[in-house]
N, C-alpha and C positions, 0 to 999 in steps of 0.2 A: 752595177750601180745600185746603191741603196736607195730606199724611198726618200731619204733625207736629201739626197743629191740630185734627184730628178727635178728639172725645172722646165717650165713652159714659157715660150717666147711670146711677148705681147706684140701688138701691131706698131708700137713705138720703139721696138728693139730692146726694151727692158725684159727682164726675166722674173718669174714668180716661182717659188718652190711649190711643187704640186701638192705636197702634204704639209699641213700646218696644224696649229693648235687654236681652237676656238675658245672664246672666253665668255660667251653669252651666259648670263645668270651667275657668273662668278663675281661675287661682291664681298664675301668674307675674306678678310685680310690674310688669315692663315691659309685658307684654301687656295687663294690666288697664288700666294708665295710658294706653297708646296707643289701645286700643279705645274706652274711655270718652271720652277727649279728642276723638277723631275723631267720635264720635256727638254729643257736646254741641255741637261746632263746627258740625256739619251741621244741627242743630235737634232732635235727640232730646231729650226731657225726661222720659221714663219709663224707669226702671232697675229691673230685676227681679233680686233676689238671694235668698239663703237662708242660714240658719245653717250648714248642712252644706257650703256651697260654700267656706267659710273665707276669704272675700275682703272682708268688711265693712270692715275697717280701711283697706285699700288703696283701696277705692271712696271712702271718706270723704276720704282725702287727695287723690285725683284731683278729686273734686267741689270741694273747697276751692280747689285750684289753678286750676280752670277759671274761677272767678269768677262762675259762674252762680248767681243768687239762689235761696235755698232755696224760696221760694214759687213759683218757676217749675217746680220739680221734683216728680215723683211717684215715690216709692220704695216698692217692695214687698219684704218679706222673709217668711220662713217659719220656723215653729218645727219643729225636727227631732223625730223620733219618740221618742227617749229622754227628751225633755223634756215629754211630753204629760200627765204627772201634774200636778195642779193647782199644787202648790207649785213644781215645776220650771218650769212654764209661766210663772208670775208672774215668776220670776227670769230666764227666757229673754227676756221682753219687755224688761226693764231692760238686760239684756246687749246685746241688739240695738241699742237706743237708744244705749248707751255706745259700742259698736264703730263705729256709723255716725256718731257725733257729732251726734245729732239730739235736738231737744226733743220731737218727735213723729214718728211714721212714718205715711205715708199709708195703707198696707195691710199687714196681717199675715195669713198663711194658715196653717192646719194642713196640714203637708206631705203626710201620708198618713193614711188612716183607721184608725189604730191602735185597740186596745181602750180606750185612755184618752182617746179623742178628745172625749168630752163634758166631761170634767174640764178639758181644755185650752180648750174653748170657753168655759167659765165664766170662766177666767182672762182670756181675750181680751175678753169682755164687760166685765169689770171694768176692763181697760186702756182701753177706749173711754170708760167712765164717768169715768175718772181723767184723760182728755185726752191719754193717751200714744199712742193710736192713733186715726186718723180712721175707718177702715173695717176690717172683718174678713171673712175669707172662707175658702174651703176649696180643697184641691188633691187631685186624684186620687180624689175621692169619686164613687161610683156612685149609682144611683137609691135603693137601699135605705139607704145612708149618709145621703143628703140627707133622706129621709123621717124617719128616726130623729131627726136634728138639728132639723128643722123643728118637731117635736112639743114640744121642750123649750126651744128657743132664745128668749131674751128679745129678743135682737138677731139678725135674720135675716142669713145670709151674703149678701154682695153679689156674690160671684163664685166660680166654680169653675174652677180651672186644671187641665187634664188633657191627656193625649196625644191629639192631634187633628190629623189631616192627611189628604191624599187617600187614603192606604191604610188609614186608620182614621177614618172620618167620624162614627162614634158618633151616628147619627141619633136613637136613642131617648134617650140621655143629654142631648144638646143640647136636645131637645124638653122633657125633664123639667126642665132648668134654667130654660128660658124660661117654662114654665108656673108656676114658683115665683118668677119675677122675679129670677133669678140670672143675672148676665152670664157669658157663655162665654169662656174664655181658652184658647188653644191653646199647648201646648208640643210640641216635636218637629215643628213645622209643615213643616219641610223633609224630613220622614220620616227625621229624625235623619241628614241628609246623604245619604240613599239616593235622593233625588229625581233625581239624575243618572243613575240606572240604570232609571228607570221610563219605559217606551216612550211612554205617553200624554203624560207631562209633557215629555219630550224633544221630541216632535213639536210640541207647542204652543209650546215655547221657540223652535224654529226658525221657526214661523209668525209669531210676534210679534217675532222678533229680540231675545229676552230670554233670561235664564238659567233653568234649571229651578227654581232657588231663587225667582226672582222670580215664576214662574208659581204656585208653591205659596202664596207670600205673598199674591198677588193673589186667589187662590181663597178663602183664609181671610178676607181683608179684605172681599171682596164679600159673604161670608156673615155679616158683622157680628161676627166674633170678634176679641177682643183678641189681638195677636200680638207675640211677644218674641224674634225671632231673635237668635242670638248668634254672634260670631266673634272670634277672637283677632287677626285681621288687619284693620287700619284700612280697607284698600281694600274688603274684603268688607262691612264695616259700612256703607260708603257705597253699595256695590252693592245691598245688601239693601233700601235705602230707595228704590231706583229702579224702582218699579212703579206710579207714580202717573200715567203718561202713556198707559195703555192699559186696556181693559176686556175681560174674558172674556165671550164671548157665552153665551147659554143652551145652545147646541149644544156649546160648549167645556166648560161645566160638566157637561153630561150625559156628555161623553166622559171627563172626569176621574172621574166616578162609576163608570166601568168598571174602574178600577184594582183589582187584586186586593187584598183586605183582609188586613192583617197587623199585629199589635201588635209594636212594636219594643222598648218598655220593659216594666217589671214590670206584672203584672196586679193592679189594686187589690183584687181579690177573693181574691188568693192571693199575698201577698208576705211576706218575712221579713227585715226589716232595721230 
């Protein structure tokens, strides 16, 4: 089975492709078009975006141009923080559908655990009931945020997308998600581009004749995480998918575990945006 065919089952019986294309910071029209076209041509069928990325409309145009059927695709977006109040969240769902030119979206996430996150969740539950969204989940939620949500949710979150890479393995959070039957999704899997500077990763790249990026992606893939690497360069989009022909040994995985821990993105317990 190729990496493009591997899917993970949600707690609502839907499935998500384990490997997909991230689109964070992709705002240049040509870059979006070339990146997504290269991905779809190669076999990617999972595209991750968000309101705050500002690229929904161009993604819609490129998908339409590609000729790939809607039912073959899995598309994720996220509701940005300023829209987490109930009324704004209801409108945000409709806006996302309109901008992506979709009748439904496969997955919508709450982007960060703002104080209004429970209001937003209620709006997302109603969107599921209305058939606008197939699955709903969370992003950057820590254990305490998950526990709070699980107490009141009528529909349980299917996934938690958070910063997760060899320098931030988040063992406790991963375990907490799995205990609650929530799929784990990694963003920043390449240590936000810093994997090329990490000694352990570079050494393993030489051992396997792979790039440091491919080592990080293989690490996350073997651990069962959903991964969504992004690149504005079509050749890198292709390279990122080339980790299917080798497997890291347990010794290699233990070696990666010696990478010094560091958070590169915002701390979900203390953010202000």
